LUMLUMDO-206508 format. One record per residue (C-alpha): residue in three letters; z, y, x; chain; residue number from 1. Coordinates in steps of 0.05 Angstrom, whole numbers. Layout:
N
PATI  res      zz      yy      xx  chain    n
PATI  ALA       Z       Y       X      A  NUM
...
This chain:
426
PATI  res      zz      yy      xx  chain    n
PATI  UNK    -287     220   -1689      A    1
PATI  UNK    -212     209   -1696      A    2
PATI  UNK    -184     145   -1726      A    3
PATI  UNK    -133     141   -1782      A    4
PATI  UNK     -60     156   -1765      A    5
PATI  UNK     -23      95   -1740      A    6
PATI  UNK      46      93   -1771      A    7
PATI  UNK     107      48   -1764      A    8
PATI  UNK     149      38   -1827      A    9
PATI  UNK     223      24   -1813      A   10
PATI  UNK     264       3   -1875      A   11
PATI  UNK     338      13   -1860      A   12
PATI  UNK     391     -22   -1901      A   13
PATI  UNK     408     -89   -1931      A   14
PATI  UNK     363    -118   -1985      A   15
PATI  UNK     409    -174   -2007      A   16
PATI  UNK     422    -143   -2075      A   17
PATI  UNK     366    -147   -2127      A   18
PATI  UNK     363     -72   -2140      A   19
PATI  UNK     355     -54   -2067      A   20
PATI  UNK     303    -108   -2057      A   21
PATI  UNK     264     -83   -2117      A   22
PATI  UNK     264     -11   -2092      A   23
PATI  UNK     244     -34   -2022      A   24
PATI  UNK     185     -73   -2049      A   25
PATI  UNK     164     -14   -2093      A   26
PATI  UNK     168      34   -2033      A   27
PATI  UNK     124     -11   -1991      A   28
PATI  UNK      74     -17   -2048      A   29
PATI  UNK      70      58   -2055      A   30
PATI  UNK      63      70   -1981      A   31
PATI  UNK       4      22   -1977      A   32
PATI  UNK     -36      73   -2016      A   33
PATI  UNK     -32     122   -1957      A   34
PATI  UNK     -96     135   -1918      A   35
PATI  UNK     -65     108   -1854      A   36
PATI  UNK     -59      45   -1812      A   37
PATI  UNK      11      20   -1829      A   38
PATI  UNK      54     -31   -1793      A   39
PATI  UNK     114     -48   -1837      A   40
PATI  UNK     176     -75   -1803      A   41
PATI  UNK     229    -119   -1835      A   42
PATI  UNK     292     -83   -1860      A   43
PATI  UNK     349     -76   -1809      A   44
PATI  UNK     422     -56   -1819      A   45
PATI  UNK     457     -57   -1751      A   46
PATI  UNK     453     -18   -1686      A   47
PATI  UNK     434     -75   -1639      A   48
PATI  UNK     375     -96   -1682      A   49
PATI  UNK     353     -24   -1689      A   50
PATI  UNK     351     -14   -1613      A   51
PATI  UNK     313     -80   -1604      A   52
PATI  UNK     263     -56   -1656      A   53
PATI  UNK     255      10   -1619      A   54
PATI  UNK     234     -28   -1556      A   55
PATI  UNK     181     -66   -1596      A   56
PATI  UNK     154      -3   -1629      A   57
PATI  UNK     149      33   -1561      A   58
PATI  UNK      98     -19   -1537      A   59
PATI  UNK      46       8   -1585      A   60
PATI  UNK      13      76   -1593      A   61
PATI  UNK      41      98   -1660      A   62
PATI  UNK      30     169   -1683      A   63
PATI  UNK      89     174   -1730      A   64
PATI  UNK     142     133   -1766      A   65
PATI  UNK     168     129   -1837      A   66
PATI  UNK     241     111   -1847      A   67
PATI  UNK     262      83   -1915      A   68
PATI  UNK     334     101   -1931      A   69
PATI  UNK     351      43   -1977      A   70
PATI  UNK     424      60   -1990      A   71
PATI  UNK     485      97   -1963      A   72
PATI  UNK     524      90   -1898      A   73
PATI  UNK     460      83   -1857      A   74
PATI  UNK     452     155   -1831      A   75
PATI  UNK     475     135   -1762      A   76
PATI  UNK     423      79   -1760      A   77
PATI  UNK     368     125   -1783      A   78
PATI  UNK     387     176   -1730      A   79
PATI  UNK     391     121   -1677      A   80
PATI  UNK     321      96   -1692      A   81
PATI  UNK     287     164   -1694      A   82
PATI  UNK     325     192   -1634      A   83
PATI  UNK     303     134   -1591      A   84
PATI  UNK     232     122   -1616      A   85
PATI  UNK     216     197   -1609      A   86
PATI  UNK     161     198   -1662      A   87
PATI  UNK     151     250   -1716      A   88
PATI  UNK     185     217   -1775      A   89
PATI  UNK     186     221   -1851      A   90
PATI  UNK     251     197   -1882      A   91
PATI  UNK     243     175   -1954      A   92
PATI  UNK     307     179   -1994      A   93
PATI  UNK     321     153   -2064      A   94
PATI  UNK     360     183   -2122      A   95
PATI  UNK     410     126   -2121      A   96
PATI  UNK     461      89   -2077      A   97
PATI  UNK     477     150   -2035      A   98
PATI  UNK     409     144   -2001      A   99
PATI  UNK     400     220   -2000      A  100
PATI  UNK     466     244   -1970      A  101
PATI  UNK     466     193   -1913      A  102
PATI  UNK     394     212   -1895      A  103
PATI  UNK     411     286   -1899      A  104
PATI  UNK     464     275   -1846      A  105
PATI  UNK     413     240   -1802      A  106
PATI  UNK     362     296   -1812      A  107
PATI  UNK     413     349   -1794      A  108
PATI  UNK     429     313   -1729      A  109
PATI  UNK     356     300   -1711      A  110
PATI  UNK     334     372   -1724      A  111
PATI  UNK     389     396   -1678      A  112
PATI  UNK     358     350   -1626      A  113
PATI  UNK     291     384   -1634      A  114
PATI  UNK     257     324   -1666      A  115
PATI  UNK     202     331   -1719      A  116
PATI  UNK     230     302   -1784      A  117
PATI  UNK     213     311   -1857      A  118
PATI  UNK     257     289   -1915      A  119
PATI  UNK     225     263   -1979      A  120
PATI  UNK     268     252   -2041      A  121
PATI  UNK     236     214   -2097      A  122
PATI  UNK     236     149   -2136      A  123
PATI  UNK     201      92   -2100      A  124
PATI  UNK     140      91   -2145      A  125
PATI  UNK     127     166   -2143      A  126
PATI  UNK      55     174   -2119      A  127
PATI  UNK      60     250   -2119      A  128
PATI  UNK      97     249   -2052      A  129
PATI  UNK      41     214   -2016      A  130
PATI  UNK       3     280   -2005      A  131
PATI  UNK      61     310   -1967      A  132
PATI  UNK      72     247   -1926      A  133
PATI  UNK      -1     242   -1910      A  134
PATI  UNK      -4     314   -1887      A  135
PATI  UNK      56     304   -1841      A  136
PATI  UNK      30     240   -1808      A  137
PATI  UNK     -40     269   -1803      A  138
PATI  UNK     -14     329   -1763      A  139
PATI  UNK      27     283   -1720      A  140
PATI  UNK     -34     241   -1705      A  141
PATI  UNK     -77     303   -1693      A  142
PATI  UNK     -29     328   -1639      A  143
PATI  UNK     -30     261   -1605      A  144
PATI  UNK    -105     258   -1605      A  145
PATI  UNK    -115     329   -1581      A  146
PATI  UNK     -77     311   -1518      A  147
PATI  UNK    -134     265   -1499      A  148
PATI  UNK    -191     312   -1517      A  149
PATI  UNK    -241     335   -1464      A  150
PATI  UNK    -285     396   -1479      A  151
PATI  UNK    -346     409   -1436      A  152
PATI  UNK    -369     481   -1423      A  153
PATI  UNK    -439     501   -1402      A  154
PATI  UNK    -446     575   -1384      A  155
PATI  UNK    -396     629   -1400      A  156
PATI  UNK    -378     679   -1454      A  157
PATI  UNK    -426     737   -1465      A  158
PATI  UNK    -398     807   -1452      A  159
PATI  UNK    -392     831   -1525      A  160
PATI  UNK    -346     773   -1543      A  161
PATI  UNK    -284     805   -1512      A  162
PATI  UNK    -236     770   -1561      A  163
PATI  UNK    -260     700   -1541      A  164
PATI  UNK    -233     695   -1470      A  165
PATI  UNK    -178     643   -1457      A  166
PATI  UNK    -137     613   -1401      A  167
PATI  UNK    -151     539   -1389      A  168
PATI  UNK     -80     525   -1367      A  169
PATI  UNK     -49     559   -1427      A  170
PATI  UNK     -97     522   -1473      A  171
PATI  UNK     -77     457   -1441      A  172
PATI  UNK      -3     472   -1448      A  173
PATI  UNK     -11     492   -1521      A  174
PATI  UNK     -58     438   -1548      A  175
PATI  UNK     -63     387   -1493      A  176
PATI  UNK    -139     392   -1487      A  177
PATI  UNK    -177     392   -1421      A  178
PATI  UNK    -235     439   -1408      A  179
PATI  UNK    -290     414   -1361      A  180
PATI  UNK    -342     462   -1333      A  181
PATI  UNK    -412     434   -1326      A  182
PATI  UNK    -458     466   -1274      A  183
PATI  UNK    -527     486   -1298      A  184
PATI  UNK    -560     444   -1244      A  185
PATI  UNK    -529     382   -1276      A  186
PATI  UNK    -560     402   -1342      A  187
PATI  UNK    -627     411   -1308      A  188
PATI  UNK    -623     344   -1273      A  189
PATI  UNK    -607     310   -1339      A  190
PATI  UNK    -663     347   -1374      A  191
PATI  UNK    -714     324   -1323      A  192
PATI  UNK    -692     252   -1333      A  193
PATI  UNK    -703     251   -1408      A  194
PATI  UNK    -765     209   -1422      A  195
PATI  UNK    -820     228   -1471      A  196
PATI  UNK    -810     164   -1510      A  197
PATI  UNK    -737     182   -1521      A  198
PATI  UNK    -757     250   -1549      A  199
PATI  UNK    -811     219   -1593      A  200
PATI  UNK    -763     168   -1620      A  201
PATI  UNK    -712     221   -1637      A  202
PATI  UNK    -766     264   -1670      A  203
PATI  UNK    -785     205   -1715      A  204
PATI  UNK    -712     198   -1735      A  205
PATI  UNK    -706     272   -1751      A  206
PATI  UNK    -771     271   -1791      A  207
PATI  UNK    -747     211   -1832      A  208
PATI  UNK    -678     240   -1847      A  209
PATI  UNK    -685     314   -1856      A  210
PATI  UNK    -733     367   -1884      A  211
PATI  UNK    -775     384   -1822      A  212
PATI  UNK    -803     454   -1829      A  213
PATI  UNK    -810     474   -1756      A  214
PATI  UNK    -871     459   -1711      A  215
PATI  UNK    -862     391   -1679      A  216
PATI  UNK    -874     417   -1608      A  217
PATI  UNK    -817     466   -1615      A  218
PATI  UNK    -772     412   -1644      A  219
PATI  UNK    -789     365   -1586      A  220
PATI  UNK    -770     418   -1535      A  221
PATI  UNK    -703     429   -1569      A  222
PATI  UNK    -691     354   -1576      A  223
PATI  UNK    -704     343   -1502      A  224
PATI  UNK    -649     392   -1483      A  225
PATI  UNK    -602     363   -1535      A  226
PATI  UNK    -613     292   -1508      A  227
PATI  UNK    -600     317   -1438      A  228
PATI  UNK    -534     348   -1459      A  229
PATI  UNK    -516     286   -1499      A  230
PATI  UNK    -524     243   -1437      A  231
PATI  UNK    -478     288   -1398      A  232
PATI  UNK    -427     284   -1454      A  233
PATI  UNK    -429     208   -1452      A  234
PATI  UNK    -423     203   -1377      A  235
PATI  UNK    -366     253   -1374      A  236
PATI  UNK    -332     225   -1437      A  237
PATI  UNK    -331     292   -1472      A  238
PATI  UNK    -308     298   -1544      A  239
PATI  UNK    -341     366   -1556      A  240
PATI  UNK    -381     419   -1519      A  241
PATI  UNK    -385     495   -1516      A  242
PATI  UNK    -454     523   -1501      A  243
PATI  UNK    -470     594   -1481      A  244
PATI  UNK    -537     593   -1514      A  245
PATI  UNK    -576     659   -1511      A  246
PATI  UNK    -571     680   -1439      A  247
PATI  UNK    -571     629   -1382      A  248
PATI  UNK    -590     567   -1422      A  249
PATI  UNK    -642     603   -1463      A  250
PATI  UNK    -675     635   -1403      A  251
PATI  UNK    -675     570   -1364      A  252
PATI  UNK    -702     523   -1418      A  253
PATI  UNK    -735     572   -1467      A  254
PATI  UNK    -701     535   -1525      A  255
PATI  UNK    -634     539   -1559      A  256
PATI  UNK    -587     482   -1540      A  257
PATI  UNK    -552     468   -1606      A  258
PATI  UNK    -597     417   -1640      A  259
PATI  UNK    -540     368   -1630      A  260
PATI  UNK    -520     391   -1700      A  261
PATI  UNK    -568     339   -1727      A  262
PATI  UNK    -522     284   -1701      A  263
PATI  UNK    -457     318   -1721      A  264
PATI  UNK    -439     338   -1650      A  265
PATI  UNK    -380     386   -1645      A  266
PATI  UNK    -410     448   -1612      A  267
PATI  UNK    -377     514   -1595      A  268
PATI  UNK    -430     567   -1605      A  269
PATI  UNK    -437     621   -1551      A  270
PATI  UNK    -385     588   -1506      A  271
PATI  UNK    -329     591   -1559      A  272
PATI  UNK    -278     541   -1533      A  273
PATI  UNK    -221     563   -1578      A  274
PATI  UNK    -264     552   -1639      A  275
PATI  UNK    -283     483   -1613      A  276
PATI  UNK    -209     467   -1617      A  277
PATI  UNK    -210     496   -1688      A  278
PATI  UNK    -269     451   -1706      A  279
PATI  UNK    -232     390   -1681      A  280
PATI  UNK    -170     409   -1721      A  281
PATI  UNK    -211     423   -1784      A  282
PATI  UNK    -248     357   -1780      A  283
PATI  UNK    -185     316   -1774      A  284
PATI  UNK    -145     353   -1827      A  285
PATI  UNK    -202     356   -1878      A  286
PATI  UNK    -238     291   -1861      A  287
PATI  UNK    -304     330   -1860      A  288
PATI  UNK    -346     369   -1810      A  289
PATI  UNK    -333     444   -1805      A  290
PATI  UNK    -376     500   -1779      A  291
PATI  UNK    -371     565   -1739      A  292
PATI  UNK    -399     629   -1767      A  293
PATI  UNK    -396     705   -1759      A  294
PATI  UNK    -361     746   -1813      A  295
PATI  UNK    -419     793   -1825      A  296
PATI  UNK    -395     838   -1881      A  297
PATI  UNK    -341     845   -1933      A  298
PATI  UNK    -353     876   -2002      A  299
PATI  UNK    -300     914   -2040      A  300
PATI  UNK    -301     862   -2096      A  301
PATI  UNK    -280     808   -2047      A  302
PATI  UNK    -344     773   -2024      A  303
PATI  UNK    -341     756   -1950      A  304
PATI  UNK    -411     743   -1923      A  305
PATI  UNK    -419     699   -1861      A  306
PATI  UNK    -483     697   -1820      A  307
PATI  UNK    -501     647   -1766      A  308
PATI  UNK    -562     611   -1739      A  309
PATI  UNK    -542     538   -1752      A  310
PATI  UNK    -489     487   -1773      A  311
PATI  UNK    -478     412   -1771      A  312
PATI  UNK    -524     370   -1815      A  313
PATI  UNK    -464     332   -1843      A  314
PATI  UNK    -440     395   -1878      A  315
PATI  UNK    -493     383   -1931      A  316
PATI  UNK    -481     335   -1988      A  317
PATI  UNK    -539     291   -1966      A  318
PATI  UNK    -593     291   -1913      A  319
PATI  UNK    -647     315   -1962      A  320
PATI  UNK    -610     382   -1962      A  321
PATI  UNK    -615     392   -1887      A  322
PATI  UNK    -672     437   -1862      A  323
PATI  UNK    -698     439   -1790      A  324
PATI  UNK    -729     507   -1785      A  325
PATI  UNK    -760     553   -1733      A  326
PATI  UNK    -737     625   -1729      A  327
PATI  UNK    -734     685   -1682      A  328
PATI  UNK    -673     692   -1638      A  329
PATI  UNK    -626     751   -1653      A  330
PATI  UNK    -658     819   -1642      A  331
PATI  UNK    -612     835   -1584      A  332
PATI  UNK    -646     779   -1544      A  333
PATI  UNK    -706     807   -1507      A  334
PATI  UNK    -741     739   -1504      A  335
PATI  UNK    -780     732   -1570      A  336
PATI  UNK    -791     657   -1566      A  337
PATI  UNK    -782     621   -1634      A  338
PATI  UNK    -724     573   -1633      A  339
PATI  UNK    -707     512   -1675      A  340
PATI  UNK    -645     508   -1719      A  341
PATI  UNK    -609     458   -1763      A  342
PATI  UNK    -592     492   -1830      A  343
PATI  UNK    -556     451   -1883      A  344
PATI  UNK    -548     473   -1954      A  345
PATI  UNK    -475     491   -1964      A  346
PATI  UNK    -432     460   -2019      A  347
PATI  UNK    -403     510   -2069      A  348
PATI  UNK    -330     492   -2060      A  349
PATI  UNK    -263     515   -2032      A  350
PATI  UNK    -262     532   -1958      A  351
PATI  UNK    -207     549   -1908      A  352
PATI  UNK    -228     603   -1859      A  353
PATI  UNK    -189     609   -1794      A  354
PATI  UNK    -190     629   -1722      A  355
PATI  UNK    -142     611   -1665      A  356
PATI  UNK    -133     669   -1617      A  357
PATI  UNK     -87     707   -1570      A  358
PATI  UNK     -81     711   -1494      A  359
PATI  UNK     -26     659   -1501      A  360
PATI  UNK     -67     620   -1553      A  361
PATI  UNK      -8     631   -1599      A  362
PATI  UNK     -36     659   -1664      A  363
PATI  UNK     -80     635   -1721      A  364
PATI  UNK    -111     679   -1776      A  365
PATI  UNK    -124     641   -1841      A  366
PATI  UNK    -158     658   -1907      A  367
PATI  UNK    -175     614   -1967      A  368
PATI  UNK    -236     625   -2011      A  369
PATI  UNK    -292     595   -2052      A  370
PATI  UNK    -366     591   -2032      A  371
PATI  UNK    -406     627   -2086      A  372
PATI  UNK    -475     624   -2055      A  373
PATI  UNK    -515     611   -1991      A  374
PATI  UNK    -583     623   -1961      A  375
PATI  UNK    -622     589   -1905      A  376
PATI  UNK    -685     631   -1897      A  377
PATI  UNK    -674     683   -1843      A  378
PATI  UNK    -607     656   -1822      A  379
PATI  UNK    -552     611   -1850      A  380
PATI  UNK    -516     658   -1897      A  381
PATI  UNK    -453     637   -1933      A  382
PATI  UNK    -419     681   -1985      A  383
PATI  UNK    -346     667   -1998      A  384
PATI  UNK    -302     700   -2050      A  385
PATI  UNK    -233     716   -2023      A  386
PATI  UNK    -172     746   -2057      A  387
PATI  UNK    -154     802   -2009      A  388
PATI  UNK    -213     832   -1970      A  389
PATI  UNK    -172     892   -1945      A  390
PATI  UNK    -119     847   -1915      A  391
PATI  UNK    -173     804   -1883      A  392
PATI  UNK    -201     867   -1849      A  393
PATI  UNK    -132     886   -1825      A  394
PATI  UNK    -123     819   -1789      A  395
PATI  UNK    -195     801   -1768      A  396
PATI  UNK    -194     781   -1694      A  397
PATI  UNK    -263     760   -1671      A  398
PATI  UNK    -337     752   -1685      A  399
PATI  UNK    -332     677   -1700      A  400
PATI  UNK    -289     639   -1750      A  401
PATI  UNK    -284     566   -1768      A  402
PATI  UNK    -302     549   -1840      A  403
PATI  UNK    -269     484   -1861      A  404
PATI  UNK    -283     450   -1928      A  405
PATI  UNK    -223     442   -1973      A  406
PATI  UNK    -154     473   -1971      A  407
PATI  UNK    -123     453   -1904      A  408
PATI  UNK     -71     509   -1902      A  409
PATI  UNK     -13     461   -1907      A  410
PATI  UNK     -35     423   -1845      A  411
PATI  UNK     -49     487   -1807      A  412
PATI  UNK      21     514   -1825      A  413
PATI  UNK      55     451   -1801      A  414
PATI  UNK      13     448   -1738      A  415
PATI  UNK      29     521   -1723      A  416
PATI  UNK     103     509   -1733      A  417
PATI  UNK     105     450   -1685      A  418
PATI  UNK      64     486   -1632      A  419
PATI  UNK      99     553   -1637      A  420
PATI  UNK      37     589   -1664      A  421
PATI  UNK      44     651   -1707      A  422
PATI  UNK      10     633   -1773      A  423
PATI  UNK     -20     694   -1807      A  424
PATI  UNK     -50     685   -1876      A  425
PATI  UNK     -88     739   -1914      A  426
């Protein structure tokens, strides 16, 4: 849902000598391998031109910049550019021509000014540094995009979930996201306006893409509610939605509201807004959909079992591994009406498990592990082997965690540093 980072590349120095020009061209060639949208400026070597370039760069919505320190005696120019453009910036220094010490001076000044800078020191053809650069610019882009995010909320948070309450103003201040409450009568009006032919068309699409194991009438009921919520999202320009599923919505419509998972919608289960933010972060840092699940049990040998009703279809490796099933709601729900769930088969790979929490939304608990098995029969079960189960139990902070595919700890650490969040890894 988020586009690639948009990055301005600012080479600083004179390229009149052959060795500098060669290094400059090699640097540009290496940077073009980044997974980002790059705009590469011409090299500059004086203050007036730098300030004119800043004015040009400010006209566009860049997420970050990369400064190329081509030689010595340019630290003041590097500092001038970054200080005025006010973008998170990577400064790439070279092991020649005093590129490093002049950039170190610029970095020292900029950090004192509170600006976000990262110094890279490497030959111009070193591809190994691209991972660090990509992580930095990705976090910069993520922060910028979160400031435009709107999360819709239908219903509230059920009483047992006492660790899931949050303050909308604090959340806005911390991450920049807006929370929009949607009255139930708006959902009902939208539901009543969904036509039968829309539901039938969506059912045909589901039948052709996924393994349909639930009765079609039940699927159609769930699809109608999903289409109603989707229309609200489109009208209100919502990037994600949190749905309190098993009380008000379930009683009103007699179906669960989360079949949006078939279309990769970002859904906060049981009204979990903080985990919606986590899902958005995970998707951008990993490039893949993530899911929410309950840590259900922890064995002494380090297997952490998660249990939940559903997850996004895009979690599976292909659509043939996505099952649309009918099952009973949790036993604590007194209404015994079968509900329809999207249950993908889970890849056996590395996952990052985390939860943002705190009354000031200022903490994140993170664990890394490997998926060893899964099940989709009675519920979506995911078993993850972790290194330190006792430490996990010491820090566990809620009944829902985000499970992101891949190791995104580096991005989470940097994001936490920039936002003043206490990063706790077990």
